[in-house]
Each structure stands twice: as structure tokens, then as C-alpha cells.
C-alpha positions as CSV (number, residue, x, y, z in Angstrom):
1,X,0.0,0.0,0.0
2,X,1.4,3.4,-1.0
3,X,1.1,6.3,1.4
4,X,0.0,9.6,-0.1
5,X,2.3,12.5,0.9
6,X,1.6,16.0,-0.2
7,X,5.0,17.4,-1.1
8,X,6.0,20.9,-2.1
9,X,6.9,21.3,-5.8
10,X,10.6,21.3,-6.7
11,X,12.1,24.7,-5.9
12,X,9.3,25.6,-3.5
13,X,10.9,24.3,-0.3
14,X,9.2,26.2,2.6
15,X,7.5,28.6,0.2
16,X,3.7,29.0,-0.5
17,X,3.0,27.4,-3.9
18,X,2.5,29.8,-6.8
19,X,0.2,32.4,-5.2
20,X,-0.5,35.4,-7.3
21,X,-0.9,38.0,-4.5
22,X,1.8,39.0,-2.0
23,X,1.8,37.3,1.3
24,X,0.9,39.0,4.6
25,X,4.6,39.0,5.5
26,X,5.6,40.7,2.2
27,X,4.0,43.9,3.5
28,X,6.2,44.1,6.6
29,X,8.5,47.1,6.5
30,X,12.1,46.1,6.1
31,X,13.0,47.1,9.7
32,X,10.4,44.5,10.9
33,X,11.1,41.8,8.4
34,X,14.0,39.9,10.2
35,X,12.0,37.5,12.3
36,X,13.4,33.9,12.2
37,X,9.9,32.5,11.5
38,X,8.4,35.0,9.1
39,X,11.0,37.6,8.2
40,X,11.5,37.7,4.4
41,X,14.9,39.3,5.1
42,X,16.2,36.5,7.3
43,X,18.0,34.2,4.9
44,X,18.4,31.6,7.6
45,X,14.8,31.6,8.8
46,X,11.7,29.8,7.8
47,X,10.3,32.8,5.7
48,X,6.8,31.5,5.9
49,X,4.1,33.0,3.6
50,X,0.5,33.4,4.8
51,X,-2.5,34.2,2.7
52,X,-6.3,34.6,3.0
53,X,-8.3,31.6,1.9
54,X,-11.9,32.8,2.4
55,X,-12.3,33.7,6.1
56,X,-9.3,31.6,7.1
57,X,-5.6,32.2,6.6
58,X,-3.3,29.5,5.2
59,X,0.4,28.8,5.1
60,X,2.3,25.7,3.8
61,X,5.6,24.6,5.2
62,X,7.8,21.6,4.4
63,X,10.0,20.8,7.5
64,X,13.6,20.0,6.6
65,X,15.2,16.8,7.8
66,X,17.0,18.6,10.7
67,X,13.6,19.8,12.1
68,X,13.6,16.5,13.9
69,X,12.4,15.5,17.4
70,X,12.7,11.7,17.1
71,X,13.3,9.9,13.8
72,X,10.4,10.6,11.5
73,X,8.7,13.3,13.6
74,X,8.9,17.1,13.7
75,X,10.4,19.0,16.6
76,X,7.7,20.7,18.7
77,X,9.5,24.1,18.8
78,X,9.2,24.4,15.0
79,X,5.5,23.7,15.3
80,X,5.1,26.4,17.9
81,X,7.1,28.8,15.7
82,X,4.7,28.1,12.8
83,X,1.7,28.8,15.1
84,X,3.3,32.0,16.4
85,X,4.4,33.6,13.1
86,X,1.3,32.5,11.1
87,X,-0.8,33.9,13.9
88,X,0.9,37.3,14.1
89,X,0.8,37.6,10.3
90,X,-2.9,36.7,10.3
91,X,-3.6,39.2,13.1
92,X,-1.8,42.0,11.1
93,X,-3.8,41.2,8.0
94,X,-7.1,41.1,9.9
95,X,-6.3,44.4,11.6
96,X,-5.4,46.0,8.3
97,X,-8.5,44.6,6.6
98,X,-10.7,46.0,9.4
99,X,-9.2,49.5,9.4
100,X,-9.4,49.7,5.6
101,X,-13.1,48.7,5.6
102,X,-13.7,51.7,7.9
103,X,-11.4,54.1,6.0
104,X,-10.3,53.1,2.5
105,X,-7.7,55.9,2.5
106,X,-6.0,54.9,5.7
107,X,-2.4,53.6,5.7
108,X,-2.4,51.9,9.1
109,X,0.6,50.5,11.0
110,X,-0.6,46.9,11.6
111,X,2.5,45.1,12.5
112,X,1.8,42.9,15.5
113,X,3.8,41.0,18.1
114,X,2.9,38.0,20.2
115,X,1.5,38.8,23.6
116,X,0.5,35.2,24.3
117,X,1.1,31.9,22.6
118,X,-0.7,28.7,23.5
119,X,0.1,25.4,21.7
120,X,-1.5,21.9,22.2
121,X,0.3,19.0,20.6
122,X,-2.5,16.5,19.7
123,X,-0.5,13.9,17.8
124,X,3.0,13.4,16.6
125,X,3.6,15.4,13.4
126,X,5.4,13.4,10.7
127,X,8.5,14.7,8.9
128,X,8.5,14.4,5.1
129,X,5.1,15.9,4.5
130,X,4.1,19.4,3.7
131,X,2.3,21.0,6.7
132,X,-0.7,23.2,6.3
133,X,-1.1,25.9,8.9
134,X,-4.6,27.4,9.1
135,X,-5.9,30.3,11.2
136,X,-9.2,32.0,12.0
137,X,-9.8,35.4,13.6
138,X,-11.5,34.8,17.0
139,X,-11.4,38.4,18.2
140,X,-10.4,41.7,16.7
141,X,-10.7,44.6,19.1
142,X,-8.5,47.7,19.1
143,X,-4.8,46.8,19.3
144,X,-5.5,43.2,20.2
145,X,-6.3,40.3,17.8
146,X,-6.8,36.7,18.9
147,X,-6.2,34.0,16.3
148,X,-7.1,30.3,16.7
149,X,-5.0,28.0,14.6
150,X,-4.3,24.4,13.7
151,X,-1.6,22.5,11.8
152,X,-2.5,19.6,9.5
153,X,-0.2,16.8,8.3
154,X,-1.7,14.7,5.5
155,X,-5.1,16.3,6.3
156,X,-4.9,15.3,10.0
157,X,-4.9,18.0,12.7
158,X,-1.8,17.4,14.8
159,X,-1.5,20.7,16.6
160,X,-3.9,23.4,17.8
161,X,-2.9,26.8,19.1
162,X,-3.9,30.3,19.9
163,X,-2.0,33.5,19.5
164,X,-2.9,36.8,21.1
165,X,-1.3,39.5,19.1
166,X,-1.0,43.2,19.8
167,X,-0.3,46.1,17.5
168,X,3.2,47.4,17.8
169,X,3.3,51.2,18.4
170,X,5.5,52.9,15.9
171,X,7.2,54.7,18.8
172,X,8.3,51.4,20.4
173,X,9.7,50.2,17.1
174,X,11.7,53.4,16.7
175,X,12.9,53.2,20.3
176,X,14.0,49.6,19.9
177,X,15.8,50.2,16.7
178,X,17.7,53.1,18.2
179,X,19.0,50.8,21.1
180,X,20.7,48.4,18.8
């Protein structure tokens, strides 16, 4: 019996397959695009790409062989990182969408950071299959957005999580960048 494994197409390792629109993370300003999980400017990072799929967000990621916990299974820290970064990206996109619906001319700062991260590991997550990370906005009020998420491997939910993300004040970003 042959097992079906959804694999990323050649050359698309850890990238979203041929999407026509930019990802949420593509909109991050350069100064905020260095995160190990989602920063497009971090050449050593995961560089995840998140998109809207109806009222849910989606990201695909193919773990590399060194993302191992025990032979054949993904390290839990990587899974938490995917929940974290996909969640903050989804929160930023939801906040942006909400503000633009109220004022189409607004150019809001919608970069978010994690205020809380909760991860439940339901089943071991296999290596060698493309993971699908999905998220849904649970709450969007003011500077706070709550995202519920889940990771699927071969169509089976192996991880559930929740991210509470908060909008980053521009003054804080400026202050932090001056300190470096």
C-alpha cells in the first residue's frame, strides 16, 4: 500500500505554492522583516508566507530533515514557531482589513507582536510531508487580535494553538531600533 504524501513542488521548499498575491509578510516594513519564523529578510529563517483563503488564513511549510524530534517526527519548537508567526501575520492582515473597511484611504501601522502563545500537541507530526497551517480570527478589538490555529499533516490535525497578538506602536519600534 502506497502512502500519499503532499510534497512541495521542486524549488518551492518552505514557500507557498505559486500564489498570485503578495503574502501578509511581504507587507512588513524592512525594519520589521527579520524574524526567524516569518521575516523575508532573514536568509536563515523559515520565511513563511501566509494568505487569505476565504475567512481563514493558510500557510504551507515543508519541514527540513533537521527539524527532527525523534526519527520521523517534527520538533515541537518548530510547530510552535509556525503557530506563532502565522498567527501574528494573520492578526496583522485582519487588523489591516478591518481598518481599511472603515477608512479606505488609511495607511495603518498593523505590525503585531505576540502577547500570548498557546500550543496543544495533539498527535506526533510526521516529517517528510508538507504541513498546512490554518488560522481564523477569534477576536479583533482595538490593538488586540486573537487567532485560533491548527496544523494539518496529510489532512490530519496534529497541533492546535492560539495567538494573542498586539499592534506594535511605531514609537516602540523606533525606540528599539535606536538601542541596537
